[in-house]
Kinemage of the C-alpha trace (Angstrom):
@kinemage 1
@onewidth
@group {chain A} dominant
@subgroup {mainchain}
@vectorlist {calphas} color= white
{ca met a 1} P -101.906 -47.812 -3.494
{ca gly a 2} L -104.902 -49.991 -3.387
{ca lys a 3} L -108.591 -48.793 -4.633
{ca gln a 4} L -109.910 -47.677 -0.604
{ca glu a 5} L -106.700 -46.257 -0.011
{ca arg a 6} L -107.264 -43.785 -3.901
{ca phe a 7} L -111.142 -43.361 -2.158
{ca val a 8} L -109.845 -42.192 0.915
{ca tyr a 9} L -107.133 -40.369 -0.219
{ca arg a 10} L -109.699 -38.296 -2.663
{ca arg a 11} L -112.045 -37.463 0.098
{ca ala a 12} L -109.270 -36.235 2.484
{ca arg a 13} L -107.827 -34.204 -0.782
{ca arg a 14} L -110.970 -32.586 -0.928
{ca arg a 15} L -112.134 -31.823 2.313
{ca val a 16} L -108.391 -29.892 2.816
{ca arg a 17} L -109.170 -27.847 -0.320
{ca asp a 18} L -112.242 -27.172 1.085
{ca leu a 19} L -110.846 -25.891 4.428
{ca met a 20} L -107.939 -24.234 2.673
{ca asn a 21} L -110.838 -22.757 0.626
{ca phe a 22} L -113.062 -21.280 3.446
{ca tyr a 23} L -109.941 -19.905 5.176
{ca arg a 24} L -108.760 -17.525 2.565
{ca his a 25} L -112.536 -16.716 2.251
{ca val a 26} L -112.207 -15.538 5.870
{ca ile a 27} L -109.018 -13.987 5.625
{ca ile a 28} L -109.937 -12.178 2.357
{ca tyr a 29} L -113.163 -10.883 4.268
{ca val a 30} L -111.597 -9.484 7.126
{ca ile a 31} L -108.729 -7.760 5.180
{ca leu a 32} L -111.279 -6.291 2.978
{ca gln a 33} L -113.551 -5.135 5.472
{ca leu a 34} L -110.918 -3.709 7.503
{ca phe a 35} L -110.036 -1.705 4.117
{ca phe a 36} L -113.580 -0.994 4.021
{ca leu a 37} L -113.412 -0.001 7.548
{ca ile a 38} L -110.067 2.672 7.311
{ca ile a 39} L -111.922 3.966 4.355
{ca asn a 40} L -114.828 5.035 5.368
{ca ile a 41} L -113.320 6.555 8.530
{ca met a 42} L -110.527 8.727 6.601
{ca thr a 43} L -113.469 10.205 4.419
{ca gly a 44} L -115.702 10.501 7.297
{ca asn a 45} L -118.762 10.401 4.810
{ca gly a 46} L -121.201 8.870 7.565
{ca gln a 47} L -121.950 6.170 4.912
{ca trp a 48} L -121.710 3.499 8.284
{ca leu a 49} L -125.373 2.014 6.995
{ca thr a 50} L -124.054 1.073 3.560
{ca tyr a 51} L -120.416 -0.510 5.526
{ca gly a 52} L -122.775 -2.175 7.778
{ca leu a 53} L -124.706 -3.976 5.319
{ca val a 54} L -121.689 -5.253 3.272
{ca leu a 55} L -120.356 -6.498 6.329
{ca leu a 56} L -123.835 -8.165 7.051
{ca gly a 57} L -124.026 -9.680 4.004
{ca trp a 58} L -120.471 -10.966 3.610
{ca gly a 59} L -120.751 -12.338 6.975
{ca val a 60} L -123.851 -13.828 5.711
{ca ile a 61} L -122.332 -15.483 3.058
{ca ile a 62} L -119.062 -17.058 4.911
{ca ala a 63} L -122.173 -18.168 7.411
{ca ile a 64} L -123.152 -20.263 4.546
{ca his a 65} L -119.830 -21.189 3.228
{ca ala a 66} L -119.214 -22.367 6.775
{ca leu a 67} L -122.024 -24.369 7.238
{ca phe a 68} L -121.512 -26.000 3.900
{ca val a 69} L -118.161 -26.814 4.673
{ca phe a 70} L -118.031 -28.405 8.365
{ca ala a 71} L -122.025 -29.305 9.036
{ca ile a 72} L -123.036 -30.643 5.796
{ca asn a 73} L -120.208 -31.775 3.942
{ca thr a 74} L -119.623 -33.957 7.241
{ca leu a 75} L -122.435 -35.144 7.685
{ca phe a 76} L -122.635 -36.804 4.296
{ca thr a 77} L -119.424 -38.663 4.256
{ca gly a 78} L -119.158 -42.138 3.311
{ca glu a 79} L -118.839 -42.867 6.870
{ca trp a 80} L -122.400 -41.516 7.781
{ca glu a 81} L -123.768 -43.784 4.196
{ca glu a 82} L -121.787 -47.060 5.934
{ca lys a 83} L -123.273 -46.461 9.225
{ca arg a 84} L -126.925 -46.139 7.777
{ca ile a 85} L -126.278 -49.150 5.831
{ca lys a 86} L -125.067 -51.388 8.435
{ca glu a 87} L -128.311 -49.729 10.761
{ca tyr a 88} L -130.773 -50.531 8.014
{ca met a 89} L -129.050 -54.100 7.329
{ca asp a 90} L -129.176 -55.036 11.097
{ca arg a 91} L -132.835 -54.298 11.393
{ca lys a 92} L -133.816 -56.243 8.121
{ca leu a 93} L -131.683 -58.900 9.391
{ca lys a 94} L -132.442 -58.261 12.982
{ca arg a 95} L -128.884 -58.788 14.402
{ca pro a 96} L -128.087 -56.511 17.555
{ca lys a 97} L -125.916 -53.454 17.000
{ca ser a 98} L -122.479 -53.211 16.979
{ca glu a 99} L -120.349 -50.598 16.328
């Protein structure tokens, strides 16, 4: 395996690991929120505000996690960097753009 293939493989592996961790996070969130909901209903203590705050707080954390996995990590990849370098070089060397 060449140097570039190893680089691409490591990037792909990291991406898959990030996705797997995100999906695991969402599954744990759903399971625990259902558990908390059942406990809240069974005890009948009417603490919906507490349940709602936990639901909302953890939901915000999942949204931030999703932002990092799907937006930020994909924005600043090697492809993005290479494209910006090529655009900069084309501008400086006054070459026409090519895709």
